[in-house]
C-alpha positions as CSV (number, residue, x, y, z in Angstrom):
1,M,50.6,53.8,-12.3
2,A,51.4,57.5,-11.8
3,A,53.0,59.6,-14.5
4,T,54.3,63.1,-13.9
5,E,53.6,65.8,-16.5
6,G,56.9,67.6,-16.1
7,D,58.3,68.6,-19.5
8,A,55.2,67.4,-21.5
9,P,57.0,65.1,-23.9
10,V,56.0,65.3,-27.6
11,V,54.4,62.2,-28.9
12,D,53.5,61.1,-32.4
13,G,51.6,63.7,-34.4
14,G,53.4,66.7,-32.9
15,M,51.0,67.1,-30.0
16,D,52.5,67.2,-26.5
17,M,51.0,65.4,-23.5
18,Q,49.6,68.5,-21.9
19,T,47.7,69.6,-25.0
20,A,46.4,66.1,-25.5
21,L,45.2,65.9,-21.9
22,Q,43.6,69.3,-22.2
23,E,41.6,68.2,-25.3
24,V,40.5,64.9,-23.6
25,L,39.3,66.8,-20.6
26,K,37.4,69.3,-22.8
27,N,35.7,66.5,-24.7
28,A,34.8,64.7,-21.5
29,L,33.4,68.0,-20.1
30,M,31.2,68.5,-23.1
31,C,29.5,65.1,-22.6
32,D,29.3,65.5,-18.8
33,G,32.0,62.8,-18.2
34,L,34.0,64.6,-15.5
35,A,34.0,64.3,-11.7
36,R,35.8,67.2,-10.2
37,G,37.1,67.4,-6.6
38,L,37.7,64.9,-3.8
39,N,34.1,63.9,-3.0
40,E,32.9,63.3,-6.6
41,G,36.3,61.8,-7.6
42,A,36.5,59.3,-4.7
43,K,32.9,58.2,-5.4
44,C,33.6,57.5,-9.0
45,L,36.9,55.8,-8.2
46,D,35.3,53.6,-5.6
47,K,32.4,52.6,-7.9
48,R,35.0,51.8,-10.6
49,Q,33.3,54.2,-13.1
50,A,36.5,56.0,-13.9
51,H,38.7,55.6,-17.0
52,L,41.4,58.1,-15.9
53,C,42.3,60.2,-12.9
54,V,44.2,63.4,-13.1
55,L,45.9,64.7,-9.9
56,A,47.7,68.0,-9.3
57,N,51.2,67.9,-7.9
58,N,50.8,71.1,-5.9
59,C,48.0,69.7,-3.7
60,D,48.9,70.8,-0.1
61,E,47.0,68.0,1.7
62,P,49.0,64.8,1.9
63,M,46.1,62.6,2.9
64,Y,44.2,63.8,-0.1
65,V,47.0,62.6,-2.4
66,K,47.4,59.4,-0.5
67,L,43.6,58.6,-0.8
68,I,43.4,59.2,-4.5
69,E,46.6,57.3,-5.3
70,A,45.4,54.4,-3.1
71,L,42.0,54.2,-4.8
72,C,43.6,54.3,-8.3
73,A,46.1,51.6,-7.4
74,E,43.4,49.4,-5.8
75,H,41.1,49.5,-8.8
76,Q,43.8,49.6,-11.5
77,I,42.8,53.1,-12.7
78,N,45.4,55.1,-14.6
79,L,46.7,58.1,-12.8
80,V,48.2,61.1,-14.5
81,K,49.8,63.9,-12.5
82,V,49.9,67.6,-13.7
83,E,51.9,70.4,-12.1
84,D,49.3,73.1,-11.3
85,S,45.9,72.8,-9.8
86,K,44.8,76.2,-11.3
87,K,45.5,74.8,-14.8
88,L,43.6,71.6,-13.9
89,G,40.7,73.7,-12.7
90,E,40.7,75.7,-15.9
91,W,40.9,72.6,-18.1
92,S,38.0,71.0,-16.3
93,G,35.7,74.0,-16.7
94,L,35.9,75.5,-13.2
95,C,36.2,79.1,-14.6
96,K,34.4,81.9,-16.3
97,I,35.2,82.7,-19.9
98,D,35.2,86.4,-20.8
99,R,34.3,88.0,-24.1
100,E,37.8,87.7,-25.5
101,G,37.8,83.9,-24.7
102,K,40.2,84.2,-21.8
103,P,39.5,82.3,-18.6
104,R,38.6,84.5,-15.6
105,K,37.9,83.5,-11.9
106,V,39.7,80.2,-12.2
107,V,39.1,77.9,-9.3
108,S,41.8,75.4,-8.5
109,C,41.0,71.7,-8.6
110,S,43.4,69.0,-7.3
111,C,41.6,66.0,-8.7
112,V,39.6,65.3,-11.8
113,V,38.2,61.9,-12.8
114,V,37.2,61.1,-16.3
115,K,34.1,58.9,-16.4
116,D,33.3,59.2,-20.1
117,Y,35.8,60.3,-22.7
118,G,33.2,61.5,-25.1
119,K,34.1,61.3,-28.8
120,E,37.2,59.4,-29.9
121,S,40.0,61.7,-31.0
122,Q,43.7,61.8,-31.8
123,S,44.4,63.4,-28.5
124,L,42.8,60.4,-26.7
125,D,44.9,58.0,-28.8
126,I,48.0,60.0,-27.8
127,L,47.0,60.0,-24.1
128,N,46.4,56.2,-24.2
129,Q,49.7,55.6,-26.0
130,Y,51.5,57.7,-23.3
131,I,49.9,55.8,-20.5
132,K,50.9,52.4,-22.1
133,T,54.5,53.5,-22.6
134,R,55.3,54.7,-19.1
């Protein structure tokens, strides 16, 4: 159930997977539908409240990765892997935005669980299509 976000393949509509995932996370953040970090993420995965789990490849704790992958496999929750935990932290709102709109003080995050997608969008359709085809 895991997919790696290496080259970010372009799917229908000209939007790549990384951009689609970023928009889905932004929409979920706006409606308070994200669980960030191991503690919140494991609780949501165990309660089966999750629609999607995003895990960073550069997580340095192997037991962390093993736990998240096992919970996703046990409860049939889709798992998407991204390369950088700093980027995942930025996408999930764990940063300050300065006056120019650039992220500052980005906190890395190895796991983000989507509990509520928020509004339906083209990026969500692209993400669901990508998950089905892998």
